[in-house]
C-alpha positions as CSV (number, residue, x, y, z in Angstrom):
1,M,-54.4,-77.8,-38.3
2,E,-56.7,-80.4,-36.9
3,I,-55.1,-83.5,-35.3
4,S,-57.6,-86.5,-34.7
5,T,-57.1,-86.9,-30.9
6,P,-58.8,-89.9,-28.7
7,A,-60.6,-89.6,-26.1
8,V,-59.9,-88.3,-22.8
9,L,-60.0,-90.9,-20.2
10,T,-61.1,-89.1,-17.0
11,A,-60.0,-92.5,-14.3
12,L,-57.6,-94.0,-11.9
13,P,-54.8,-95.4,-14.4
14,S,-55.1,-98.1,-12.5
15,T,-58.5,-98.8,-14.9
16,L,-56.4,-98.7,-18.2
17,A,-54.7,-101.7,-19.5
18,D,-51.0,-99.4,-20.1
19,P,-51.9,-95.8,-19.2
20,V,-49.9,-93.3,-19.7
21,R,-50.9,-90.2,-17.2
22,L,-51.5,-87.1,-18.1
23,F,-51.8,-85.2,-14.5
24,H,-53.9,-86.4,-12.1
25,G,-56.7,-88.4,-12.4
26,T,-56.6,-88.4,-16.1
27,A,-55.1,-90.8,-18.2
28,V,-55.2,-91.9,-22.0
29,E,-54.3,-95.1,-23.3
30,R,-50.8,-95.7,-24.5
31,R,-51.1,-96.8,-27.7
32,E,-53.3,-93.8,-28.5
33,W,-50.6,-91.1,-26.9
34,S,-47.7,-93.0,-29.0
35,A,-50.1,-92.6,-32.4
36,L,-50.3,-88.8,-31.8
37,P,-47.5,-86.6,-33.6
38,P,-46.3,-83.5,-31.2
39,L,-49.1,-81.3,-31.8
40,G,-51.8,-84.1,-31.5
41,R,-50.3,-84.7,-28.4
42,R,-50.8,-80.9,-27.5
43,Q,-53.8,-80.5,-28.2
44,L,-55.2,-83.8,-26.1
45,V,-53.4,-82.2,-22.9
46,V,-55.1,-78.8,-23.4
47,R,-58.8,-80.8,-23.8
48,A,-57.9,-82.7,-21.0
49,R,-57.5,-80.2,-18.6
50,A,-60.0,-77.5,-20.1
51,A,-62.1,-80.9,-19.4
52,T,-61.6,-80.8,-15.8
53,L,-61.5,-76.6,-15.3
54,Q,-63.7,-75.4,-12.5
55,A,-63.9,-71.5,-13.0
56,D,-64.5,-69.8,-16.1
57,G,-61.8,-68.9,-18.7
58,V,-61.1,-68.9,-22.6
59,V,-58.4,-70.9,-23.6
60,S,-54.8,-68.8,-24.6
61,H,-51.6,-68.2,-25.0
62,R,-49.1,-71.5,-25.9
63,S,-52.5,-73.6,-25.0
64,A,-54.8,-71.9,-27.9
65,A,-51.8,-71.7,-29.7
66,A,-52.2,-75.8,-30.1
67,L,-55.4,-75.6,-30.9
68,W,-54.9,-73.5,-33.6
69,G,-52.5,-75.5,-34.7
70,L,-49.5,-73.2,-34.6
71,P,-45.7,-74.7,-34.2
72,D,-44.2,-74.3,-30.6
73,H,-40.4,-74.1,-29.9
74,G,-38.7,-74.5,-27.0
75,R,-39.5,-76.7,-23.3
76,P,-43.2,-77.9,-23.8
77,D,-45.3,-76.3,-21.7
78,W,-48.1,-78.7,-20.6
79,R,-50.3,-76.0,-18.6
80,L,-53.6,-74.7,-19.4
81,H,-53.4,-71.2,-20.4
82,V,-56.3,-69.4,-20.5
83,I,-57.6,-65.4,-20.0
84,D,-59.8,-64.7,-16.9
85,R,-61.5,-61.3,-17.4
86,R,-62.2,-61.4,-13.7
87,A,-58.5,-61.5,-12.8
88,T,-56.6,-58.8,-11.5
89,K,-53.4,-60.5,-12.3
90,T,-52.0,-63.5,-13.6
91,H,-52.1,-66.2,-11.4
92,S,-50.2,-69.9,-11.8
93,G,-52.1,-72.9,-9.8
94,R,-52.1,-76.2,-10.2
95,G,-51.3,-77.5,-13.8
96,V,-53.7,-73.6,-14.8
97,V,-52.2,-70.5,-15.9
98,R,-54.8,-68.1,-15.3
99,H,-53.7,-64.8,-17.5
100,A,-55.8,-61.2,-16.6
101,G,-56.7,-59.3,-19.8
102,R,-59.8,-58.2,-21.6
103,L,-61.4,-59.6,-24.5
104,A,-63.5,-58.0,-27.3
105,D,-66.1,-60.3,-28.3
106,D,-64.3,-60.9,-32.2
107,E,-61.2,-61.9,-29.8
108,V,-63.1,-64.9,-28.5
109,V,-64.2,-68.4,-31.0
110,V,-65.4,-71.7,-30.4
111,L,-62.9,-74.8,-31.2
112,D,-64.0,-78.2,-30.6
113,G,-66.3,-77.0,-28.5
114,L,-63.5,-74.5,-26.0
115,R,-64.0,-70.7,-26.2
116,T,-61.0,-69.8,-27.9
117,T,-58.9,-66.6,-27.9
118,S,-58.8,-65.9,-31.5
119,L,-56.2,-66.6,-34.2
120,L,-55.0,-63.0,-34.0
121,R,-55.8,-62.4,-30.3
122,T,-53.5,-65.5,-29.9
123,V,-50.4,-65.1,-32.2
124,V,-50.5,-60.9,-30.2
125,D,-50.0,-63.0,-26.9
126,L,-47.9,-65.1,-28.2
127,A,-45.6,-62.5,-29.5
128,H,-45.7,-60.5,-26.4
129,T,-45.2,-63.5,-23.8
130,S,-43.0,-65.8,-25.4
131,T,-39.4,-65.8,-26.6
132,F,-38.0,-63.6,-29.6
133,T,-37.3,-67.4,-31.4
134,L,-41.2,-69.1,-30.5
135,A,-42.4,-65.2,-31.4
136,V,-40.8,-65.5,-35.0
137,V,-41.7,-69.5,-35.9
138,V,-45.0,-68.8,-35.4
139,L,-45.4,-65.3,-36.9
140,D,-43.2,-66.8,-39.7
141,H,-46.1,-69.7,-40.0
142,V,-49.4,-67.5,-40.2
143,L,-47.5,-65.6,-42.6
144,H,-46.9,-67.6,-44.8
145,G,-49.9,-69.5,-44.6
146,G,-51.8,-66.5,-45.1
147,H,-54.0,-67.3,-41.8
148,L,-52.9,-63.3,-41.1
149,D,-50.8,-60.6,-43.0
150,H,-48.6,-58.1,-42.0
151,A,-50.7,-55.2,-41.8
152,T,-53.6,-56.8,-39.1
153,L,-50.2,-57.5,-36.8
154,A,-49.1,-54.1,-37.3
155,S,-52.2,-53.1,-35.9
156,A,-52.6,-55.2,-33.1
157,L,-49.6,-54.9,-32.1
158,A,-49.5,-51.5,-31.9
159,D,-52.4,-51.2,-30.0
160,R,-50.4,-52.6,-27.0
161,R,-47.6,-50.5,-27.8
162,G,-45.9,-49.3,-24.7
163,R,-46.8,-52.7,-22.9
164,R,-44.8,-55.3,-21.2
165,G,-43.2,-57.4,-24.1
166,S,-43.9,-55.3,-26.8
167,R,-40.6,-53.4,-28.0
168,R,-39.8,-57.5,-28.5
169,A,-43.2,-58.3,-30.8
170,A,-42.3,-55.6,-33.1
171,S,-38.4,-56.5,-33.7
172,A,-40.3,-60.2,-34.0
173,L,-42.6,-59.1,-36.4
174,A,-39.9,-56.7,-38.1
175,F,-38.1,-59.9,-38.2
176,A,-40.5,-61.9,-39.6
177,D,-40.6,-63.5,-43.2
178,A,-43.7,-64.9,-45.5
179,A,-41.1,-66.7,-47.2
180,A,-39.9,-68.9,-44.5
181,E,-41.6,-72.4,-45.3
182,S,-41.3,-74.2,-41.6
183,P,-40.4,-73.6,-38.4
184,G,-37.4,-74.9,-38.7
185,E,-36.5,-72.6,-41.6
186,S,-37.4,-69.8,-39.0
187,I,-35.2,-71.4,-36.3
188,S,-32.1,-70.6,-38.6
189,R,-33.0,-67.6,-39.3
190,V,-33.0,-66.6,-35.8
191,T,-29.1,-67.9,-34.9
192,L,-28.1,-66.7,-38.8
193,R,-29.2,-63.6,-36.7
194,Q,-27.2,-64.1,-33.7
195,L,-23.9,-65.0,-35.9
196,G,-24.1,-62.2,-37.9
197,A,-24.5,-63.6,-41.1
198,A,-25.9,-61.5,-44.0
199,P,-29.5,-61.8,-44.6
200,P,-29.9,-64.6,-46.6
201,V,-31.9,-64.4,-49.5
202,L,-35.0,-67.1,-49.0
203,Q,-36.5,-69.5,-51.6
204,Q,-33.9,-68.8,-54.6
205,E,-34.5,-70.7,-58.3
206,F,-31.3,-71.8,-60.1
207,A,-32.3,-73.3,-62.7
208,T,-29.6,-76.1,-63.6
209,D,-28.1,-78.7,-66.0
210,A,-30.9,-80.8,-63.9
211,G,-33.9,-78.8,-63.7
212,L,-35.4,-76.4,-61.5
213,F,-34.4,-75.9,-58.3
214,R,-35.2,-73.8,-55.5
215,V,-32.9,-73.6,-52.0
216,D,-34.4,-72.8,-48.5
217,F,-30.9,-69.7,-48.0
218,W,-29.0,-68.4,-50.5
219,W,-26.1,-65.6,-50.0
220,P,-25.3,-64.2,-53.6
221,G,-22.4,-62.0,-52.2
222,S,-20.6,-65.1,-51.1
223,G,-22.4,-67.6,-53.3
224,V,-23.1,-70.6,-50.2
225,I,-26.3,-72.2,-50.5
226,G,-27.9,-72.8,-47.3
227,E,-30.7,-76.0,-46.6
228,F,-32.3,-76.5,-43.5
229,D,-32.1,-80.7,-43.8
230,G,-35.8,-81.2,-43.2
231,R,-36.6,-82.5,-46.6
232,V,-35.5,-86.1,-46.9
233,K,-36.1,-88.5,-44.4
234,Y,-32.9,-90.6,-43.5
235,D,-34.6,-94.6,-43.8
236,D,-35.8,-93.1,-47.3
237,R,-33.7,-94.5,-49.8
238,D,-35.2,-93.0,-53.2
239,G,-35.6,-89.6,-51.6
240,L,-31.6,-89.6,-50.4
241,W,-30.7,-90.2,-53.8
242,T,-33.3,-87.3,-55.7
243,E,-31.9,-85.3,-53.1
244,K,-28.3,-86.1,-53.4
245,R,-28.3,-85.7,-57.5
246,R,-30.0,-82.0,-57.1
247,E,-27.3,-80.9,-54.4
248,D,-24.8,-82.0,-57.0
249,A,-26.4,-80.0,-59.7
250,L,-26.7,-77.2,-58.1
251,R,-22.9,-77.2,-56.8
252,R,-22.1,-77.2,-60.8
253,S,-23.7,-73.6,-61.1
254,R,-21.8,-71.6,-61.9
255,E,-22.3,-68.9,-59.3
256,V,-22.4,-71.4,-56.6
257,R,-19.0,-71.4,-54.7
258,G,-20.3,-73.0,-51.5
259,F,-22.4,-75.6,-49.8
260,A,-23.9,-75.6,-46.4
261,R,-26.5,-78.3,-45.0
262,W,-27.9,-78.6,-41.4
263,G,-30.4,-79.9,-39.5
264,M,-31.8,-78.4,-36.0
265,A,-29.3,-79.5,-33.6
266,E,-27.2,-76.9,-35.7
267,A,-30.0,-74.6,-35.9
268,E,-30.6,-74.5,-32.2
269,D,-27.1,-74.9,-31.5
270,P,-24.8,-71.0,-32.5
271,G,-21.6,-72.6,-32.0
272,R,-22.7,-75.7,-34.4
273,L,-23.9,-74.0,-36.9
274,A,-21.4,-71.1,-37.5
275,A,-18.8,-74.3,-37.8
276,V,-21.0,-75.4,-41.2
277,L,-21.3,-71.8,-42.4
278,V,-17.4,-70.7,-42.0
279,T,-16.7,-74.4,-43.7
280,A,-18.7,-73.5,-46.5
281,G,-17.6,-69.9,-47.1
282,L,-20.0,-67.6,-45.2
283,P,-18.6,-65.0,-43.2
284,V,-20.3,-64.6,-39.7
285,R,-19.1,-62.3,-37.0
286,R,-15.4,-62.8,-36.2
287,G,-16.1,-64.1,-32.4
288,W,-18.3,-67.2,-33.7
289,A,-16.0,-67.5,-37.0
290,Q,-13.3,-68.6,-34.7
291,R,-15.5,-70.8,-32.8
292,G,-16.4,-72.5,-35.8
293,S,-12.4,-73.1,-37.5
């Protein structure tokens, strides 16, 4: 996924009409920065920092993930991550993290003029160094989009078995599911796991009196539907009305006994998500159920 980004202006902020300072000596016009989505901002900062890089390095880890258009999660990391094949250990400098590591020729590609780790190498690096949640978000994304397959990822992870982060990476791949359609669904899945909820069926279809509808999560044992609320914007009245009619039709289905809907705030907070699920009739681990009651 490529985002059109403005040219980075390496200049003193005082030379710009209304600057946003990216880092020392580099700024961009505020109107251009404000017009960018989060991914576009991440890409812009990567390109800006890479342009000032004084020593050789291959853009990697979360910086490469931005250039590949992969989703992000957690605290933003505005540093530039590169792999330096000459380094013997990882070193964090001023805005740049130099990772020690080897790179095969097929693990380096050129994206927008920058030498960058391949998609497979980028995903594998992230799986080993990021949080479990971010690893699942990224793995779900590449599997769902057909960018990488499970066998290829499993083989790449096996090559690093025994290294730091390998257990977490293997666990994330085992948990990853190509049916997850968005980062919000992936984050929800990780939180559901933490809550001890039964594994849901993803993207279940229901034939209702108003047509065929697909839902994000379905727990047939409890008769509960779960929806991550990222489908309709709240200022879209027509969309909200359509979504209400859809939900009403699903609720009328004989097998449906409960309906849970949540947003990102609940997806990232086990206590808040537990409250939503318990209210809908879905069992969660006892400690969380008591918090949600």
